[in-house]
C-alpha positions in Angstrom: -39.3 -111.3 -86.5 -40.8 -114.0 -88.6 -39.4 -115.0 -92.0 -41.0 -113.2 -95.1 -43.9 -114.9 -96.7 -43.2 -113.6 -100.2 -40.2 -112.8 -102.4 -41.2 -109.7 -104.3 -39.6 -108.6 -107.6 -39.9 -105.1 -108.9 -39.1 -104.1 -112.5 -38.4 -100.4 -112.3 -38.5 -99.9 -116.1 -38.1 -96.8 -118.3 -41.5 -97.2 -119.8 -43.2 -99.7 -117.5 -43.0 -101.0 -114.0 -44.2 -104.5 -112.9 -44.4 -106.5 -109.7 -44.2 -110.2 -109.4 -44.0 -112.4 -106.3 -43.1 -115.9 -105.2 -44.9 -117.6 -102.3 -42.0 -118.9 -100.4 -44.0 -121.2 -98.2 -45.7 -122.9 -101.2 -42.6 -123.3 -103.4 -40.1 -126.2 -103.4 -36.9 -126.6 -105.4 -37.5 -125.3 -109.0 -41.2 -125.6 -108.6 -42.4 -122.2 -107.6 -45.8 -120.7 -106.8 -45.4 -117.4 -108.7 -47.8 -114.7 -109.8 -47.8 -111.2 -111.3 -49.7 -108.6 -109.2 -52.2 -106.5 -111.3 -51.4 -102.9 -110.1 -54.4 -100.7 -109.2 -54.0 -97.4 -110.9 -56.0 -94.5 -112.4 -56.8 -94.9 -116.1 -59.0 -91.8 -116.3 -60.2 -89.2 -113.7 -61.9 -91.2 -111.0 -61.5 -94.5 -112.9 -59.4 -97.2 -111.4 -58.3 -100.5 -113.0 -56.0 -103.3 -112.1 -53.3 -103.7 -114.9 -50.3 -106.0 -115.1 -48.1 -103.1 -116.0 -47.7 -99.7 -114.4 -46.5 -97.2 -117.1 -43.5 -95.3 -115.8 -45.1 -91.9 -116.4 -45.8 -89.1 -113.9 -48.3 -86.4 -114.7 -48.3 -83.0 -112.9 -51.8 -81.5 -113.5 -52.6 -77.8 -113.3 -54.4 -76.9 -110.0 -57.7 -76.2 -111.8 -57.4 -79.0 -114.3 -59.2 -81.7 -112.3 -62.0 -81.8 -109.8 -61.7 -83.0 -106.2 -61.5 -86.7 -106.0 -60.4 -87.3 -109.6 -56.9 -88.5 -108.4 -58.1 -90.4 -105.4 -56.7 -94.0 -105.0 -58.1 -96.8 -102.9 -55.5 -96.1 -100.3 -55.4 -92.3 -100.4 -57.6 -89.4 -101.3 -54.8 -86.8 -101.2 -52.7 -86.6 -104.4 -51.6 -83.7 -106.6 -50.0 -86.0 -109.2 -50.8 -89.2 -111.0 -48.6 -92.1 -112.1 -49.4 -95.0 -114.5 -51.9 -95.3 -117.4 -53.7 -92.1 -116.8 -50.5 -90.2 -116.6 -49.4 -91.6 -119.9 -52.7 -91.0 -121.8 -53.2 -87.5 -120.4 -49.6 -86.5 -120.9 -49.8 -87.4 -124.5 -52.0 -84.4 -125.0 -50.2 -82.1 -122.6 -46.6 -83.3 -122.7 -45.2 -80.2 -120.9 -46.7 -81.7 -117.7 -45.5 -85.2 -118.3 -42.4 -86.8 -116.8 -41.1 -89.7 -118.7 -37.8 -91.7 -118.9 -37.0 -90.9 -115.3 -34.8 -94.0 -115.2 -32.7 -92.6 -118.1 -32.3 -89.3 -116.3 -31.4 -91.1 -113.1 -28.2 -92.5 -114.8 -27.4 -89.2 -116.5 -24.1 -88.0 -114.9 -24.4 -84.6 -116.6 -27.3 -83.3 -114.4 -28.1 -83.1 -110.7 -30.4 -86.0 -110.4 -31.7 -84.8 -107.0 -32.7 -81.5 -108.5 -36.2 -80.6 -109.8 -35.5 -80.7 -113.5 -38.4 -82.7 -115.0 -40.2 -82.2 -117.3 -37.0 -80.9 -118.9 -38.7 -78.4 -121.2 -41.7 -77.4 -119.1 -42.5 -73.7 -118.8 -41.9 -71.9 -115.4 -45.5 -72.3 -114.2 -45.2 -76.1 -114.2 -44.0 -77.7 -111.0 -41.0 -79.8 -111.6 -39.6 -82.9 -109.8 -36.2 -84.6 -109.8 -35.4 -87.9 -111.5 -34.9 -89.4 -108.0 -38.3 -88.2 -106.8 -40.0 -89.5 -109.9 -38.5 -93.0 -109.2 -39.6 -92.7 -105.6 -43.2 -92.1 -106.7 -43.3 -95.1 -109.0 -41.8 -97.4 -106.3 -44.1 -95.9 -103.6 -47.2 -96.6 -105.8 -46.2 -100.2 -106.1 -45.6 -100.6 -102.4 -49.0 -99.0 -101.6 -50.8 -101.1 -104.3 -49.3 -104.3 -102.7 -50.4 -103.3 -99.2 -53.9 -102.6 -100.5 -54.1 -106.0 -102.2 -52.3 -107.9 -99.4 -53.2 -106.4 -96.1 -52.2 -109.6 -94.3 -48.6 -109.5 -95.7 -47.2 -106.0 -95.3 -44.7 -105.1 -98.1 -42.1 -104.0 -95.6 -41.9 -107.6 -94.2 -41.2 -109.3 -97.5 -38.0 -110.1 -99.4 -37.6 -107.3 -102.0 -35.5 -107.3 -105.2 -35.4 -104.2 -107.5 -33.9 -104.5 -111.0 -31.4 -102.2 -112.7 -29.7 -102.3 -116.1 -26.5 -104.3 -116.1 -24.8 -101.2 -117.5 -25.7 -98.9 -114.6 -22.6 -97.3 -113.1 -22.1 -97.2 -109.3 -23.7 -93.8 -108.9 -26.9 -94.8 -110.8 -27.1 -98.0 -108.7 -26.7 -96.0 -105.5 -29.4 -93.6 -106.6 -31.8 -96.5 -107.4 -31.1 -97.9 -103.9 -31.7 -94.5 -102.4 -35.0 -94.2 -104.3 -36.1 -97.6 -103.0 -35.2 -96.7 -99.4 -37.1 -93.4 -99.7 -40.1 -95.4 -100.9 -40.0 -97.5 -97.8 -38.3 -100.6 -99.2 -36.5 -102.8 -96.8 -37.1 -100.6 -93.8 -38.3 -103.3 -91.5 -36.2 -106.2 -92.7 -33.4 -104.4 -94.4 -33.4 -106.9 -97.2 -33.7 -104.8 -100.4 -31.4 -106.1 -103.1 -30.5 -104.9 -106.6 -30.3 -107.3 -109.5 -29.2 -106.9 -113.2 -32.1 -107.0 -115.6 -30.5 -109.4 -118.1 -29.9 -111.9 -115.3 -33.5 -111.4 -114.1 -34.7 -112.3 -117.6 -32.7 -115.5 -117.6 -33.9 -116.3 -114.1 -37.5 -115.9 -115.4 -36.8 -118.2 -118.4 -35.4 -120.8 -116.0 -38.3 -120.6 -113.7 -40.9 -120.8 -116.4 -39.3 -124.0 -117.7 -40.1 -126.0 -114.5 -36.7 -127.6 -114.6 -36.7 -128.3 -118.4 -34.1 -125.6 -119.0 -31.4 -128.3 -118.4 -32.6 -130.0 -121.6 -32.2 -126.8 -123.6 -28.7 -125.8 -122.6 -25.6 -127.9 -122.1 -22.2 -127.7 -120.6 -20.0 -125.2 -122.5 -22.9 -123.1 -123.7 -22.4 -119.4 -123.8 -25.8 -117.6 -123.5 -26.0 -114.1 -125.0 -28.8 -112.1 -123.4 -30.0 -109.2 -125.6 -32.2 -106.9 -123.5 -33.5 -103.8 -125.3 -35.7 -101.9 -122.9 -37.3 -98.5 -123.0 -34.1 -96.6 -122.2 -31.1 -98.9 -122.5 -29.6 -101.8 -124.4 -28.1 -104.3 -122.1 -25.8 -107.1 -123.4 -24.7 -110.0 -121.1 -22.9 -113.3 -121.5 -23.5 -116.2 -119.2 -21.6 -119.5 -119.3 -23.0 -123.0 -118.5 -20.5 -125.1 -116.7 -20.5 -128.3 -114.5 -19.6 -128.4 -110.9 -19.9 -131.6 -108.8 -22.2 -133.1 -111.3 -24.6 -130.1 -111.5 -25.1 -127.5 -114.2 -24.2 -124.0 -113.0 -24.6 -120.6 -114.7 -21.7 -118.1 -114.4 -22.0 -114.6 -115.7 -19.0 -113.9 -118.0 -19.4 -110.3 -119.0 -21.7 -107.3 -119.2 -21.7 -104.6 -121.9 -20.9 -101.0 -121.4 -23.6 -98.4 -120.8 -25.7 -97.9 -124.0 -28.5 -95.4 -123.7 -30.4 -96.8 -126.6 -33.9 -98.3 -126.5 -37.5 -97.7 -127.0 -37.3 -94.0 -126.3 -35.0 -93.6 -129.3 -37.4 -95.7 -131.4 -40.4 -93.5 -130.4 -38.6 -90.4 -131.4 -37.5 -91.8 -134.7 -41.0 -92.9 -135.5 -42.3 -89.4 -134.6 -39.8 -87.9 -137.1 -41.0 -90.3 -139.7 -44.6 -89.3 -139.2 -43.7 -85.6 -139.0 -41.9 -85.9 -142.4 -45.0 -87.6 -143.8 -47.2 -84.7 -142.5 -44.8 -82.1 -143.9 -45.1 -83.7 -147.3 -48.9 -83.3 -147.0 -48.5 -79.6 -146.1 -48.8 -79.9 -142.3 -45.8 -78.7 -140.2 -45.7 -79.9 -136.6 -44.1 -77.5 -134.2 -41.7 -78.6 -131.4 -44.6 -79.0 -128.9 -46.6 -81.1 -131.3 -43.5 -83.2 -132.2 -43.1 -84.1 -128.5 -46.8 -85.0 -128.3 -46.4 -87.1 -131.5 -43.5 -88.9 -129.8 -45.8 -90.1 -127.0 -48.5 -91.0 -129.5 -46.0 -93.1 -131.5 -44.9 -94.9 -128.3 -48.5 -96.1 -127.7 -49.0 -97.0 -131.4 -45.7 -98.9 -131.5 -46.8 -101.0 -128.5 -50.1 -101.7 -130.1 -48.5 -102.8 -133.4 -45.9 -105.0 -131.7 -48.4 -106.7 -129.4 -51.3 -107.2 -131.9 -50.2 -108.8 -135.2 -53.7 -108.3 -136.7 -53.4 -104.5 -136.5 -51.8 -102.8 -139.5 -52.6 -99.2 -138.8 -52.9 -97.1 -135.6 -54.5 -93.6 -135.8 -52.6 -90.8 -134.2 -54.2 -87.6 -132.9 -52.1 -84.7 -131.7 -54.2 -81.8 -130.2 -53.4 -78.2 -130.7 -52.5 -76.0 -127.8 -55.5 -73.8 -128.1 -58.7 -73.3 -130.2 -57.2 -70.2 -131.9 -54.4 -72.2 -133.5 -54.9 -72.6 -137.2 -55.5 -76.2 -138.2 -56.5 -77.5 -134.8 -55.5 -81.1 -134.0 -53.2 -83.1 -136.3 -54.7 -86.4 -137.4 -52.5 -89.0 -139.1 -51.6 -92.7 -138.6 -48.6 -95.0 -138.1 -48.6 -98.1 -140.3 -46.9 -101.4 -139.7 -44.7 -100.9 -142.7 -43.4 -97.6 -141.3 -42.8 -99.2 -138.0 -40.9 -102.2 -139.4 -38.8 -100.1 -141.8 -37.9 -97.5 -139.2 -37.0 -99.9 -136.4 -35.7 -102.9 -138.5 -33.4 -100.9 -140.8 -32.7 -98.0 -138.5 -31.9 -99.9 -135.3 -31.1 -103.4 -136.4 -29.2 -102.9 -139.7 -27.4 -105.8 -141.4 -23.7 -105.3 -140.6 -20.5 -107.3 -140.5 -18.9 -108.6 -137.3 -16.1 -106.0 -137.7 -18.7 -103.1 -137.6 -18.4 -100.7 -134.7 -20.7 -97.9 -133.5 -20.3 -94.7 -135.5 -19.3 -91.6 -133.5 -21.2 -88.7 -135.0 -22.9 -85.5 -133.8 -26.3 -86.2 -132.3 -29.2 -84.4 -134.1 -32.8 -84.8 -133.2 -32.1 -87.2 -130.4 -30.6 -84.5 -128.3 -33.8 -82.5 -127.8 -34.9 -84.6 -124.9 -31.7 -83.7 -123.1 -30.5 -87.2 -122.6 -27.0 -88.5 -123.7 -28.3 -91.0 -126.1 -25.9 -93.4 -127.9 -24.7 -91.6 -131.0 -25.2 -94.7 -133.1 -28.7 -96.2 -133.1 -27.5 -99.5 -134.6 -28.0 -102.2 -131.9 -26.3 -104.7 -134.2 -23.2 -102.5 -134.3 -23.1 -102.2 -130.5 -23.5 -106.0 -130.4 -20.6 -106.6 -132.7 -18.4 -104.2 -130.6 -19.4 -106.0 -127.4 -18.6 -109.5 -128.7 -15.3 -108.2 -130.2 -14.3 -106.6 -127.0 -15.0 -109.8 -125.1 -13.1 -112.2 -127.4 -10.6 -113.1 -124.7 -13.2 -113.5 -121.9 -13.5 -117.3 -122.0 -9.7 -117.9 -122.0 -9.3 -115.5 -119.1 -12.2 -117.1 -117.2 -10.7 -120.5 -117.7 -7.3 -119.4 -116.6 -8.7 -117.8 -113.4 -10.9 -120.8 -112.5 -8.8 -123.7 -113.9 -11.8 -124.9 -115.9 -11.6 -126.4 -119.4 -15.3 -126.7 -120.0 -15.8 -123.6 -122.1 -15.4 -123.6 -125.9 -12.4 -121.7 -127.1 -12.5 -120.8 -130.7 -8.9 -120.5 -132.0 -8.2 -117.4 -134.1 -11.7 -116.1 -133.4 -12.2 -112.4 -134.0 -15.1 -112.2 -131.5 -16.6 -114.3 -128.7 -18.9 -116.9 -130.1 -22.3 -117.3 -128.3 -24.0 -120.6 -128.6 -27.5 -119.5 -127.5 -29.5 -116.3 -127.4 -32.2 -115.1 -125.0 -34.2 -111.9 -125.9 -35.9 -109.6 -123.5 -37.9 -106.4 -124.1 -41.2 -105.5 -125.7 -39.6 -104.7 -129.1 -38.8 -108.3 -129.6 -42.5 -109.2 -129.8 -41.8 -108.5 -133.5 -40.5 -111.8 -135.0 -38.8 -109.7 -137.7 -36.4 -108.2 -135.1 -35.6 -111.5 -133.5 -35.0 -113.0 -137.0 -32.8 -110.0 -137.9 -30.5 -110.4 -134.9 -30.3 -114.2 -135.2 -29.6 -114.0 -138.9 -27.0 -111.4 -138.5 -25.2 -113.1 -135.5 -25.2 -116.5 -137.3 -23.8 -114.9 -140.4 -20.9 -113.6 -138.2 -20.4 -117.0 -136.7 -20.3 -118.8 -140.0 -17.8 -116.3 -141.4 -15.6 -116.8 -138.3 -15.7 -120.6 -138.4 -18.2 -121.0 -135.5 -21.4 -123.0 -135.1 -24.7 -121.3 -135.4 -26.3 -120.0 -132.2 -29.8 -121.2 -131.3 -32.7 -119.2 -129.9 -33.9 -119.9 -126.4 -37.7 -119.8 -126.8 -40.4 -119.2 -124.3 -39.3 -115.8 -122.9 -41.9 -113.5 -121.3 -40.9 -110.2 -123.0 -43.0 -107.9 -120.8 -42.9 -109.5 -117.4 -39.7 -111.5 -117.4 -37.6 -109.0 -115.4 -40.1 -108.7 -112.6 -40.7 -112.5 -112.5 -37.0 -113.1 -112.6 -36.4 -110.7 -109.7 -38.9 -112.5 -107.6 -37.4 -115.8 -108.4 -34.0 -114.5 -107.5 -35.2 -113.6 -104.0 -36.3 -117.2 -103.8 -33.1 -118.8 -104.9 -31.1 -116.5 -102.6 -32.5 -118.6 -99.8 -30.7 -121.6 -101.1 -33.4 -123.0 -103.4 -33.5 -123.3 -107.2 -30.6 -122.5 -109.5 -28.4 -119.4 -109.1 -26.3 -117.4 -111.5 -22.8 -116.9 -110.2 -20.0 -114.6 -111.1 -19.1 -111.9 -108.5 -18.7 -108.3 -109.4 -19.4 -107.5 -113.0 -16.3 -105.4 -113.5 -12.9 -104.8 -111.9 -12.8 -101.6 -109.8 -9.9 -99.3 -109.2 -9.3 -96.1 -107.2 -7.1 -93.3 -108.5 -3.8 -92.7 -106.6 -2.2 -89.3 -107.4 1.6 -89.4 -107.9 3.8 -87.2 -105.7 5.7 -84.8 -108.0 6.9 -81.2 -108.1 4.5 -78.6 -109.4 4.7 -78.2 -113.1 2.7 -75.3 -114.7 -0.2 -76.5 -116.7 0.3 -80.1 -115.8 -1.9 -82.2 -113.5 0.0 -84.8 -111.4 -0.2 -88.2 -113.1 -2.4 -90.9 -111.5 -2.2 -94.6 -111.2 -5.1 -97.0 -110.8 -5.1 -99.3 -107.8 -7.3 -102.4 -108.1 -9.5 -102.6 -105.0 -12.1 -105.2 -106.3 -11.1 -107.7 -109.0 -13.5 -109.1 -111.5 -15.7 -111.7 -109.9 -15.1 -110.7 -106.3 -17.7 -112.5 -104.4 -20.3 -110.9 -102.0 -19.4 -111.1 -98.4 -15.6 -111.3 -99.0 -12.8 -109.1 -97.8 -9.7 -108.0 -99.8 -6.9 -106.6 -97.6 -4.7 -104.5 -99.9 -0.9 -104.8 -99.8 1.1 -103.3 -96.9 1.9 -100.2 -99.0 0.7 -97.0 -97.3 -1.0 -94.1 -99.1 -1.5 -90.4 -98.0 -5.1 -89.5 -97.3 -6.1 -85.8 -96.9 -8.4 -85.1 -93.9 -10.4 -82.2 -92.7 -11.3 -80.8 -96.0 -13.3 -81.8 -99.1 -11.5 -84.4 -101.3 -12.4 -86.2 -104.4 -12.2 -89.9 -104.9 -11.8 -91.0 -108.5 -12.9 -94.5 -109.5 -12.5 -96.6 -112.6 -14.2 -99.7 -113.8 -13.1 -102.3 -116.4 -15.1 -105.1 -118.1 -12.1 -106.6 -119.9 -9.3 -106.7 -117.3 -10.3 -109.9 -115.6 -6.9 -111.1 -114.3 -5.9 -108.0 -112.2 -5.8 -108.9 -108.5 -6.4 -106.8 -105.4 -3.4 -104.4 -105.2 -2.5 -104.4 -108.9 -1.3 -100.9 -109.7 -1.7 -99.7 -113.3 0.4 -96.8 -114.4 -0.9 -96.9 -118.0 -4.1 -98.1 -119.6 -5.8 -97.7 -122.9 -9.2 -96.0 -123.2 -10.9 -99.4 -123.9 -9.5 -101.0 -120.8 -10.6 -98.6 -118.0 -13.6 -96.2 -117.9 -13.7 -93.5 -115.3 -16.8 -93.6 -113.1 -18.5 -90.8 -111.4 -16.3 -89.4 -108.7 -17.3 -89.2 -105.0 -16.7 -86.1 -102.9 -16.2 -86.6 -99.2 -14.8 -84.8 -96.2 -13.0 -87.1 -93.7 -12.9 -85.8 -90.1 -9.6 -84.4 -88.9 -10.3 -85.5 -85.3 -7.5 -83.7 -83.7 -5.3 -83.4 -86.7 -4.5 -80.3 -88.8 -7.1 -79.5 -91.5 -5.5 -80.6 -94.8 -3.0 -82.9 -93.2 -1.9 -85.9 -95.2 -2.3 -89.0 -93.0 -0.5 -92.3 -93.9 -3.2 -95.0 -94.2 -3.5 -98.6 -95.4 -6.5 -99.6 -97.5 -9.0 -102.5 -97.0 -11.8 -103.4 -99.4 -14.9 -105.5 -98.8 -17.9 -106.4 -101.0 -21.0 -106.7 -98.7 -23.7 -109.2 -99.0 -25.8 -106.7 -100.8 -23.1 -105.9 -103.4 -21.8 -102.6 -101.9 -18.1 -102.0 -102.1 -16.7 -100.7 -98.8 -13.3 -99.2 -99.0 -11.7 -98.4 -95.6 -8.7 -96.3 -94.9 -6.9 -97.3 -91.7 -4.5 -94.7 -90.2 -1.2 -95.9 -89.0 -1.0 -96.8 -85.3 -4.7 -96.1 -84.5 -8.0 -98.0 -84.3 -9.7 -95.4 -86.6 -11.4 -96.5 -89.9 -12.6 -94.1 -92.5 -15.0 -95.6 -95.0 -15.9 -94.7 -98.6 -18.9 -96.6 -99.9 -20.5 -97.0 -103.3 -22.6 -99.7 -104.8 -20.9 -102.0 -107.4 -23.5 -104.8 -107.5 -23.1 -106.8 -110.7 -26.2 -108.8 -110.2 -26.9 -112.1 -108.6 -23.9 -113.7 -107.0 -23.2 -116.9 -105.1 
């Protein structure tokens, strides 16, 4: 089979998807031939346009709502749903038939993500789909649009990279990979890769600079990537070091999962507008509030992208001509947008501030486990405080003295900041974070951080993903760092039964922080008992702060801030001639594959058998 012609990057976003590609044959070194593919999509019944972004919305029309051919696409005439711009605009008027935020639902451990649960509050007569299926439909549309635009370069023959939030847990990463496989990604070449979004944003910034990035960063820089997307806030730290005379980028840390982003802002704006309407004597019902949320999302994007616009009209239709009052007509102003988002989501706080734990109110009505504190700046303070020892531990593990260690610092001191996400089109939000961060640094005896300018806030993730597929082939600059967290498996202690008491567990490190792709990690000679022939649960933990634990380290105690339990995996290992429920002595062996999947094998004593438990722990681009 011939080598791929293109490296394709897919941004599977909460509110938008995008596709970028690098022509591998026409690129050399850091000089790349890169483009963004306009995605053919319906914008109205029977109307098709090519747009840079594919809105991540799925509309499920009533059987009699549209006429034959209204949903036809250039590559198919058979379709009973629509994704993209038409789905977003039509769904704003009929929100009970609109699926949104599928990506957020995909990482929600409290629901069955393969079950047909969306739209979450749709009446029984509306057909529902699963978060997994919704993602499959977005990814399928992008593949079909590519094949329509590039019939001479089939999608399945190209190098494919799909992005995920850095904070996605192994289960959400696995489900994303499953959605991509179901959409036909990597079926011919088997080269579909997952990449963290903040790293993709930094890759894009590097690629756009045409090599000039080396003049903007220096050895010892700690780059903070602040990525506020539609569904999550991702925080990452990347260090600039020197190796053999060349600048290298090493990922230092990623933040915990924070379900906080544009969705929260849209809902907050909808409540602001609803209160304004109530003061004028118009009370929006729950259905209208949901429609108002979608209208506010569109208005927010208009105000953020067009500085000359100060007011955007909002129209929320009634659910029937007999309803008193008919449609609700109002507006969202720039002042309302700025006040709500700036003060509500980016408040001025001290470096010692931490997210406030409180009962969720209006944010719970969408059914997603949003962050309880909407203050991005408080989450940022907590992240930097939690990582205060990261540089010292990194230098201890690598024997490098290039990173700046601030003595007596109360939080890790970034030296540069890169922003990603459409909300940062507002210079006020960028200024608020930079001012807040530099205030913390000054009070803690550190130098001010500088802004890395020139970021592509809408398309950086897709562009960076395509560039990553290019540098994976040994060209350009690569971000290194291994797995983003240390990973552990629970080992149950052997003890007599005690009424009302679960046997205590220990945590065995099977993949240390920074474990490289394509490496093996034989565990110590100690044997463990493995139950075969019946369903068993494997409990896993992850840590973003325990960087010095090695393979085989056994923890009998840990604080809640050190280890976080991940979604468990249920499996039934074959008895193969043994008694069902028998406990078989095994040794463990771990490996991180080239694609970032952790393979944990159990090897029974005295046999050639190998039982494998597999889940994806990709921490992004490695080297």
